[in-house]
Biopython code that builds the backbone (N, CA, C, O; Angstrom):
import numpy as np
from Bio.PDB.StructureBuilder import StructureBuilder

atoms = [
    (1, "MET", "N", (-35.343, 4.982, -29.345)),
    (1, "MET", "CA", (-34.208, 5.911, -29.831)),
    (1, "MET", "C", (-33.769, 6.862, -29.269)),
    (1, "MET", "O", (-34.651, 7.665, -28.961)),
    (2, "ASP", "N", (-32.589, 7.196, -28.934)),
    (2, "ASP", "CA", (-31.812, 7.764, -27.979)),
    (2, "ASP", "C", (-31.541, 9.600, -29.128)),
    (2, "ASP", "O", (-30.528, 9.664, -29.823)),
    (3, "ASN", "N", (-32.367, 10.603, -29.121)),
    (3, "ASN", "CA", (-32.137, 11.460, -29.749)),
    (3, "ASN", "C", (-31.072, 12.597, -29.652)),
    (3, "ASN", "O", (-30.890, 13.602, -30.339)),
    (4, "SER", "N", (-30.352, 12.024, -28.421)),
    (4, "SER", "CA", (-29.501, 12.865, -27.968)),
    (4, "SER", "C", (-28.162, 13.254, -29.048)),
    (4, "SER", "O", (-27.881, 12.202, -29.623)),
    (5, "ILE", "N", (-27.298, 14.313, -29.498)),
    (5, "ILE", "CA", (-26.688, 14.337, -30.339)),
    (5, "ILE", "C", (-24.906, 13.988, -29.599)),
    (5, "ILE", "O", (-23.825, 13.982, -30.187)),
    (6, "ILE", "N", (-25.164, 13.780, -28.407)),
    (6, "ILE", "CA", (-24.050, 13.546, -27.553)),
    (6, "ILE", "C", (-24.095, 12.095, -27.145)),
    (6, "ILE", "O", (-25.114, 11.773, -26.534)),
    (7, "VAL", "N", (-22.974, 10.924, -27.412)),
    (7, "VAL", "CA", (-22.800, 9.682, -27.281)),
    (7, "VAL", "C", (-21.996, 9.674, -26.228)),
    (7, "VAL", "O", (-21.032, 10.427, -26.362)),
    (8, "TYR", "N", (-22.055, 8.999, -25.071)),
    (8, "TYR", "CA", (-20.882, 8.555, -23.920)),
    (8, "TYR", "C", (-20.131, 7.181, -24.902)),
    (8, "TYR", "O", (-20.734, 6.327, -25.553)),
    (9, "ARG", "N", (-18.985, 7.309, -24.765)),
    (9, "ARG", "CA", (-18.454, 6.209, -25.142)),
    (9, "ARG", "C", (-17.056, 6.082, -23.835)),
    (9, "ARG", "O", (-16.545, 7.067, -23.302)),
    (10, "ASP", "N", (-16.690, 4.692, -23.563)),
    (10, "ASP", "CA", (-15.841, 4.297, -22.926)),
    (10, "ASP", "C", (-14.616, 4.642, -23.289)),
    (10, "ASP", "O", (-14.502, 3.924, -24.283)),
    (11, "TYR", "N", (-13.537, 5.265, -23.198)),
    (11, "TYR", "CA", (-12.090, 5.239, -23.998)),
    (11, "TYR", "C", (-10.991, 4.707, -22.914)),
    (11, "TYR", "O", (-9.892, 4.200, -23.141)),
    (12, "GLY", "N", (-11.436, 4.898, -22.037)),
    (12, "GLY", "CA", (-10.435, 3.897, -20.968)),
    (12, "GLY", "C", (-10.074, 5.083, -20.044)),
    (12, "GLY", "O", (-10.780, 6.090, -19.977)),
    (13, "ASN", "N", (-8.953, 4.912, -19.343)),
    (13, "ASN", "CA", (-8.759, 6.420, -18.236)),
    (13, "ASN", "C", (-7.208, 6.327, -18.111)),
    (13, "ASN", "O", (-6.595, 5.259, -18.094)),
    (14, "ILE", "N", (-6.678, 7.482, -18.032)),
    (14, "ILE", "CA", (-5.406, 7.422, -17.062)),
    (14, "ILE", "C", (-5.258, 7.499, -15.840)),
    (14, "ILE", "O", (-5.638, 8.360, -15.046)),
    (15, "LYS", "N", (-4.666, 6.532, -15.691)),
    (15, "LYS", "CA", (-4.337, 6.181, -13.963)),
    (15, "LYS", "C", (-3.100, 6.740, -13.582)),
    (15, "LYS", "O", (-2.179, 6.588, -14.385)),
    (16, "PHE", "N", (-2.822, 7.487, -12.313)),
    (16, "PHE", "CA", (-1.751, 7.658, -11.776)),
    (16, "PHE", "C", (-1.153, 6.627, -10.569)),
    (16, "PHE", "O", (-2.025, 6.233, -9.794)),
    (17, "ASP", "N", (-0.083, 6.248, -10.368)),
    (17, "ASP", "CA", (0.644, 5.116, -9.678)),
    (17, "ASP", "C", (1.851, 6.010, -8.748)),
    (17, "ASP", "O", (3.013, 5.660, -8.543)),
    (18, "ILE", "N", (1.354, 6.915, -8.405)),
    (18, "ILE", "CA", (3.098, 8.048, -7.939)),
    (18, "ILE", "C", (3.343, 7.665, -6.457)),
    (18, "ILE", "O", (4.369, 7.967, -5.847)),
    (19, "LYS", "N", (1.995, 6.764, -5.785)),
    (19, "LYS", "CA", (2.274, 6.021, -4.572)),
    (19, "LYS", "C", (3.326, 5.165, -4.414)),
    (19, "LYS", "O", (4.222, 5.145, -3.570)),
    (20, "SER", "N", (3.115, 4.543, -5.239)),
    (20, "SER", "CA", (4.289, 3.338, -5.118)),
    (20, "SER", "C", (5.630, 3.524, -5.589)),
    (20, "SER", "O", (6.485, 2.645, -5.482)),
    (21, "VAL", "N", (5.836, 4.647, -6.109)),
    (21, "VAL", "CA", (6.912, 5.002, -6.511)),
    (21, "VAL", "C", (7.615, 5.503, -5.507)),
    (21, "VAL", "O", (8.749, 5.126, -5.211)),
    (22, "MET", "N", (6.825, 6.588, -4.794)),
    (22, "MET", "CA", (7.234, 7.320, -3.858)),
    (22, "MET", "C", (7.998, 6.414, -2.484)),
    (22, "MET", "O", (9.085, 6.316, -1.914)),
    (23, "ASP", "N", (6.564, 5.850, -2.429)),
    (23, "ASP", "CA", (7.118, 4.560, -1.098)),
    (23, "ASP", "C", (7.729, 3.613, -1.249)),
    (23, "ASP", "O", (7.966, 3.101, -0.155)),
    (24, "ASN", "N", (8.112, 3.104, -2.009)),
    (24, "ASN", "CA", (9.293, 2.380, -2.671)),
    (24, "ASN", "C", (10.879, 3.498, -2.412)),
    (24, "ASN", "O", (11.785, 3.043, -1.714)),
    (25, "LYS", "N", (10.960, 4.296, -2.772)),
    (25, "LYS", "CA", (12.004, 5.409, -2.688)),
    (25, "LYS", "C", (11.780, 5.816, -1.529)),
    (25, "LYS", "O", (12.772, 6.402, -1.096)),
    (26, "GLY", "N", (10.930, 5.785, -0.801)),
    (26, "GLY", "CA", (11.392, 6.505, 0.593)),
    (26, "GLY", "C", (11.054, 8.145, 0.759)),
    (26, "GLY", "O", (11.498, 8.984, 1.544)),
    (27, "ILE", "N", (9.981, 8.234, -0.429)),
    (27, "ILE", "CA", (9.870, 9.984, -0.204)),
    (27, "ILE", "C", (8.319, 10.098, 0.517)),
    (27, "ILE", "O", (7.468, 9.232, 0.717)),
    (28, "THR", "N", (8.345, 11.704, 0.842)),
    (28, "THR", "CA", (7.235, 11.653, 1.420)),
    (28, "THR", "C", (6.457, 12.899, 0.826)),
    (28, "THR", "O", (7.075, 13.793, 0.248)),
    (29, "ILE", "N", (4.992, 12.931, 0.996)),
    (29, "ILE", "CA", (4.532, 13.719, 0.232)),
    (29, "ILE", "C", (5.278, 15.285, 0.472)),
    (29, "ILE", "O", (5.567, 16.050, -0.448)),
    (30, "ASN", "N", (5.484, 15.520, 1.786)),
    (30, "ASN", "CA", (5.907, 16.940, 2.464)),
    (30, "ASN", "C", (7.462, 16.946, 1.667)),
    (30, "ASN", "O", (7.839, 18.046, 1.263)),
    (31, "GLN", "N", (8.156, 16.030, 1.487)),
    (31, "GLN", "CA", (9.386, 16.430, 0.981)),
    (31, "GLN", "C", (9.198, 16.906, -0.836)),
    (31, "GLN", "O", (10.071, 17.611, -1.343)),
    (32, "VAL", "N", (8.148, 16.493, -1.558)),
    (32, "VAL", "CA", (7.820, 16.752, -2.639)),
    (32, "VAL", "C", (7.576, 17.978, -2.685)),
    (32, "VAL", "O", (8.205, 18.817, -3.330)),
    (33, "VAL", "N", (6.437, 18.184, -1.846)),
    (33, "VAL", "CA", (6.099, 19.795, -1.616)),
    (33, "VAL", "C", (7.082, 20.449, -1.485)),
    (33, "VAL", "O", (7.323, 20.941, -2.587)),
    (34, "LYS", "N", (7.981, 20.823, -0.600)),
    (34, "LYS", "CA", (9.187, 21.507, -0.473)),
    (34, "LYS", "C", (10.242, 21.537, -1.479)),
    (34, "LYS", "O", (10.921, 22.562, -1.531)),
    (35, "LYS", "N", (10.533, 20.430, -2.416)),
    (35, "LYS", "CA", (11.244, 20.362, -3.371)),
    (35, "LYS", "C", (10.687, 21.103, -4.770)),
    (35, "LYS", "O", (11.471, 21.657, -5.540)),
    (36, "THR", "N", (9.413, 21.056, -4.979)),
    (36, "THR", "CA", (8.551, 21.058, -5.837)),
    (36, "THR", "C", (8.090, 22.992, -5.900)),
    (36, "THR", "O", (8.033, 23.707, -6.899)),
    (37, "GLY", "N", (7.830, 23.364, -4.429)),
    (37, "GLY", "CA", (7.133, 24.265, -4.507)),
    (37, "GLY", "C", (5.444, 24.619, -4.878)),
    (37, "GLY", "O", (4.875, 25.698, -5.044)),
    (38, "LEU", "N", (4.809, 22.823, -4.934)),
    (38, "LEU", "CA", (3.553, 22.935, -5.113)),
    (38, "LEU", "C", (2.969, 22.691, -3.978)),
    (38, "LEU", "O", (3.584, 22.232, -3.015)),
    (39, "HIS", "N", (1.410, 23.041, -3.961)),
    (39, "HIS", "CA", (0.613, 22.787, -2.933)),
    (39, "HIS", "C", (0.603, 21.413, -2.223)),
    (39, "HIS", "O", (0.504, 20.400, -2.914)),
    (40, "HIS", "N", (0.685, 21.342, -1.115)),
    (40, "HIS", "CA", (0.259, 20.007, -0.489)),
    (40, "HIS", "C", (-0.998, 19.416, -0.893)),
    (40, "HIS", "O", (-0.837, 18.196, -0.941)),
    (41, "GLN", "N", (-1.895, 19.665, -1.129)),
    (41, "GLN", "CA", (-3.243, 19.402, -2.269)),
    (41, "GLN", "C", (-2.970, 18.520, -3.390)),
    (41, "GLN", "O", (-3.423, 17.424, -3.723)),
    (42, "VAL", "N", (-1.910, 19.479, -3.987)),
    (42, "VAL", "CA", (-2.134, 18.948, -5.532)),
    (42, "VAL", "C", (-0.963, 18.097, -5.400)),
    (42, "VAL", "O", (-0.473, 18.159, -6.527)),
    (43, "ILE", "N", (-0.364, 17.485, -4.835)),
    (43, "ILE", "CA", (1.078, 16.301, -4.633)),
    (43, "ILE", "C", (-0.064, 15.353, -3.810)),
    (43, "ILE", "O", (0.263, 14.167, -3.752)),
    (44, "LYS", "N", (-1.282, 15.677, -3.202)),
    (44, "LYS", "CA", (-1.237, 14.827, -2.380)),
    (44, "LYS", "C", (-2.934, 13.956, -3.213)),
    (44, "LYS", "O", (-3.461, 12.906, -2.843)),
    (45, "ARG", "N", (-3.390, 14.908, -4.394)),
    (45, "ARG", "CA", (-4.022, 14.306, -5.140)),
    (45, "ARG", "C", (-3.347, 13.285, -6.447)),
    (45, "ARG", "O", (-3.743, 12.248, -6.980)),
    (46, "TYR", "N", (-2.513, 13.892, -6.579)),
    (46, "TYR", "CA", (-1.487, 12.914, -7.484)),
    (46, "TYR", "C", (-0.978, 11.486, -7.078)),
    (46, "TYR", "O", (-0.831, 10.486, -7.781)),
    (47, "TYR", "N", (-0.698, 11.729, -5.420)),
    (47, "TYR", "CA", (-0.258, 10.415, -4.833)),
    (47, "TYR", "C", (-1.634, 9.759, -4.570)),
    (47, "TYR", "O", (-1.584, 8.535, -4.447)),
    (48, "ASN", "N", (-2.550, 10.192, -4.487)),
    (48, "ASN", "CA", (-3.726, 9.180, -4.112)),
    (48, "ASN", "C", (-4.268, 8.741, -5.365)),
    (48, "ASN", "O", (-4.873, 7.673, -5.273)),
    (49, "GLY", "N", (-4.228, 9.268, -6.546)),
    (49, "GLY", "CA", (-4.785, 8.971, -8.090)),
    (49, "GLY", "C", (-5.952, 9.390, -8.219)),
    (49, "GLY", "O", (-6.666, 8.905, -9.097)),
    (50, "THR", "N", (-6.515, 10.592, -7.204)),
    (50, "THR", "CA", (-7.859, 10.869, -7.451)),
    (50, "THR", "C", (-7.525, 12.233, -8.351)),
    (50, "THR", "O", (-8.521, 12.890, -8.654)),
    (51, "VAL", "N", (-6.165, 12.758, -8.837)),
    (51, "VAL", "CA", (-6.322, 13.815, -9.979)),
    (51, "VAL", "C", (-7.219, 14.070, -11.044)),
    (51, "VAL", "O", (-7.293, 13.025, -11.691)),
    (52, "GLU", "N", (-7.970, 14.983, -11.568)),
    (52, "GLU", "CA", (-8.698, 14.753, -12.675)),
    (52, "GLU", "C", (-8.072, 15.419, -13.712)),
    (52, "GLU", "O", (-8.034, 14.810, -14.781)),
    (53, "ARG", "N", (-7.512, 16.652, -13.658)),
    (53, "ARG", "CA", (-6.617, 17.367, -14.866)),
    (53, "ARG", "C", (-5.494, 17.434, -14.267)),
    (53, "ARG", "O", (-5.163, 17.653, -13.102)),
    (54, "PHE", "N", (-4.811, 17.161, -15.464)),
    (54, "PHE", "CA", (-3.312, 16.786, -14.927)),
    (54, "PHE", "C", (-2.340, 17.918, -15.983)),
    (54, "PHE", "O", (-2.618, 18.216, -17.145)),
    (55, "ASP", "N", (-1.364, 18.321, -15.314)),
    (55, "ASP", "CA", (-0.671, 19.681, -16.050)),
    (55, "ASP", "C", (0.614, 19.251, -15.972)),
    (55, "ASP", "O", (1.176, 18.796, -14.976)),
    (56, "LYS", "N", (1.258, 19.485, -17.552)),
    (56, "LYS", "CA", (2.793, 19.052, -17.788)),
    (56, "LYS", "C", (3.678, 19.292, -16.869)),
    (56, "LYS", "O", (4.603, 18.546, -16.547)),
    (57, "ASP", "N", (3.364, 20.559, -16.333)),
    (57, "ASP", "CA", (4.622, 21.420, -15.318)),
    (57, "ASP", "C", (4.372, 20.256, -14.139)),
    (57, "ASP", "O", (5.286, 19.604, -13.635)),
    (58, "VAL", "N", (3.589, 20.182, -13.952)),
    (58, "VAL", "CA", (3.505, 19.429, -12.527)),
    (58, "VAL", "C", (4.132, 18.141, -12.550)),
    (58, "VAL", "O", (4.923, 17.612, -11.769)),
    (59, "LEU", "N", (3.486, 17.666, -13.859)),
    (59, "LEU", "CA", (4.588, 15.830, -13.903)),
    (59, "LEU", "C", (5.686, 15.935, -14.128)),
    (59, "LEU", "O", (6.321, 14.941, -13.775)),
    (60, "SER", "N", (6.539, 17.066, -14.781)),
    (60, "SER", "CA", (7.565, 17.396, -14.877)),
    (60, "SER", "C", (8.360, 17.459, -13.589)),
    (60, "SER", "O", (9.295, 16.710, -13.306)),
    (61, "LYS", "N", (7.982, 18.231, -13.002)),
    (61, "LYS", "CA", (8.521, 18.324, -11.383)),
    (61, "LYS", "C", (8.393, 17.453, -10.834)),
    (61, "LYS", "O", (9.348, 17.195, -10.101)),
    (62, "LEU", "N", (7.125, 16.384, -10.797)),
    (62, "LEU", "CA", (7.126, 15.305, -9.992)),
    (62, "LEU", "C", (8.259, 14.599, -10.545)),
    (62, "LEU", "O", (9.344, 14.685, -9.970)),
    (63, "CYS", "N", (8.130, 13.902, -11.611)),
    (63, "CYS", "CA", (9.501, 13.259, -12.258)),
    (63, "CYS", "C", (10.773, 13.468, -11.936)),
    (63, "CYS", "O", (11.499, 12.595, -11.460)),
    (64, "TYR", "N", (11.133, 14.676, -12.184)),
    (64, "TYR", "CA", (12.332, 15.063, -11.729)),
    (64, "TYR", "C", (12.765, 14.953, -10.629)),
    (64, "TYR", "O", (13.919, 14.560, -10.459)),
    (65, "VAL", "N", (11.714, 15.363, -9.305)),
    (65, "VAL", "CA", (11.920, 15.258, -8.235)),
    (65, "VAL", "C", (12.024, 13.712, -7.527)),
    (65, "VAL", "O", (12.826, 13.319, -6.681)),
    (66, "ILE", "N", (11.113, 13.116, -8.073)),
    (66, "ILE", "CA", (10.970, 11.795, -7.481)),
    (66, "ILE", "C", (12.193, 10.860, -8.623)),
    (66, "ILE", "O", (12.148, 9.665, -8.330)),
    (67, "ASP", "N", (12.731, 11.009, -9.238)),
    (67, "ASP", "CA", (13.479, 10.853, -10.402)),
    (67, "ASP", "C", (13.146, 9.573, -10.940)),
    (67, "ASP", "O", (13.844, 8.594, -10.675)),
    (68, "CYS", "N", (12.109, 9.495, -11.693)),
    (68, "CYS", "CA", (11.620, 8.815, -12.458)),
    (68, "CYS", "C", (10.947, 8.976, -13.904)),
    (68, "CYS", "O", (10.772, 10.180, -14.091)),
    (69, "ASN", "N", (10.591, 8.373, -14.777)),
    (69, "ASN", "CA", (10.053, 8.443, -16.301)),
    (69, "ASN", "C", (8.309, 8.462, -16.061)),
    (69, "ASN", "O", (7.693, 7.796, -15.229)),
    (70, "LEU", "N", (7.915, 9.139, -16.755)),
    (70, "LEU", "CA", (6.457, 9.664, -16.934)),
    (70, "LEU", "C", (6.086, 8.011, -16.953)),
    (70, "LEU", "O", (5.071, 7.755, -16.304)),
    (71, "ASN", "N", (6.528, 7.228, -17.384)),
    (71, "ASN", "CA", (5.218, 5.389, -17.416)),
    (71, "ASN", "C", (5.628, 4.986, -16.342)),
    (71, "ASN", "O", (5.487, 3.765, -16.276)),
    (72, "ASP", "N", (6.115, 5.456, -15.371)),
    (72, "ASP", "CA", (6.529, 4.798, -13.981)),
    (72, "ASP", "C", (5.380, 5.413, -12.920)),
    (72, "ASP", "O", (5.012, 5.098, -11.789)),
    (73, "ILE", "N", (5.050, 6.343, -13.781)),
    (73, "ILE", "CA", (4.143, 7.037, -12.446)),
    (73, "ILE", "C", (2.457, 6.947, -13.075)),
    (73, "ILE", "O", (1.508, 6.847, -12.297)),
    (74, "MET", "N", (2.350, 6.979, -13.969)),
    (74, "MET", "CA", (1.176, 6.845, -15.208)),
    (74, "MET", "C", (0.743, 6.137, -15.955)),
    (74, "MET", "O", (1.667, 5.714, -16.649)),
    (75, "TYR", "N", (-0.396, 5.634, -16.313)),
    (75, "TYR", "CA", (-0.699, 4.296, -17.094)),
    (75, "TYR", "C", (-2.221, 4.850, -17.745)),
    (75, "TYR", "O", (-2.953, 5.710, -17.256)),
    (76, "TYR", "N", (-2.478, 3.877, -19.296)),
    (76, "TYR", "CA", (-3.421, 3.997, -19.553)),
    (76, "TYR", "C", (-4.250, 2.835, -19.344)),
    (76, "TYR", "O", (-3.911, 1.745, -19.803)),
    (77, "GLU", "N", (-5.510, 3.018, -18.560)),
    (77, "GLU", "CA", (-6.326, 1.619, -18.325)),
    (77, "GLU", "C", (-7.589, 1.544, -19.203)),
    (77, "GLU", "O", (-8.589, 2.258, -19.125)),
    (78, "LYS", "N", (-7.332, 0.506, -20.079)),
    (78, "LYS", "CA", (-8.554, 0.053, -21.319)),
    (78, "LYS", "C", (-9.725, 0.065, -20.933)),
    (78, "LYS", "O", (-10.007, -0.385, -19.822)),
    (79, "PRO", "N", (-10.693, 0.599, -21.787)),
    (79, "PRO", "CA", (-12.072, 0.463, -21.070)),
    (79, "PRO", "C", (-12.467, -0.649, -20.746)),
    (79, "PRO", "O", (-11.843, -1.622, -21.169)),
    (80, "LYS", "N", (-13.711, -0.851, -19.835)),
    (80, "LYS", "CA", (-14.157, -1.983, -19.317)),
    (80, "LYS", "C", (-14.989, -3.269, -19.962)),
    (80, "LYS", "O", (-15.163, -4.459, -19.699)),
    (81, "ASN", "N", (-15.411, -2.265, -21.007)),
    (81, "ASN", "CA", (-16.678, -2.972, -21.843)),
    (81, "ASN", "C", (-15.957, -3.149, -23.016)),
    (81, "ASN", "O", (-16.791, -3.402, -23.885)),
    (82, "ASN", "N", (-14.834, -3.147, -23.497)),
    (82, "ASN", "CA", (-14.747, -3.390, -25.049)),
    (82, "ASN", "C", (-13.945, -4.875, -25.030)),
    (82, "ASN", "O", (-13.669, -5.441, -26.088)),
]
sb = StructureBuilder()
sb.init_structure("model")
sb.init_model(0)
sb.init_chain("A")
sb.init_seg("    ")
for serial, (resi, resn, name, xyz) in enumerate(atoms, 1):
    if name == "N":
        sb.init_residue(resn, " ", resi, " ")
    sb.init_atom(name, np.array(xyz, "f"), 0.0, 1.0, " ", f" {name:<3s}", serial, name[0])
structure = sb.get_structure()
């Protein structure tokens, strides 16, 4: 019996796929960095899908510069064990 009051449950995950949108439009990380004023590493994390905490201002800038909608660059991945 587990006496823990914290129970882990897999609720799924938010995934980013900015790379395919940028690649299809021929937009580079450096171009996004110059147009948004954001740090290269920030853009690179979104591009590689390794960002852990996302910021609405960053997402707004990305959508504006890349000229896309939010649902073009991120999606919900359902839990694997449901």
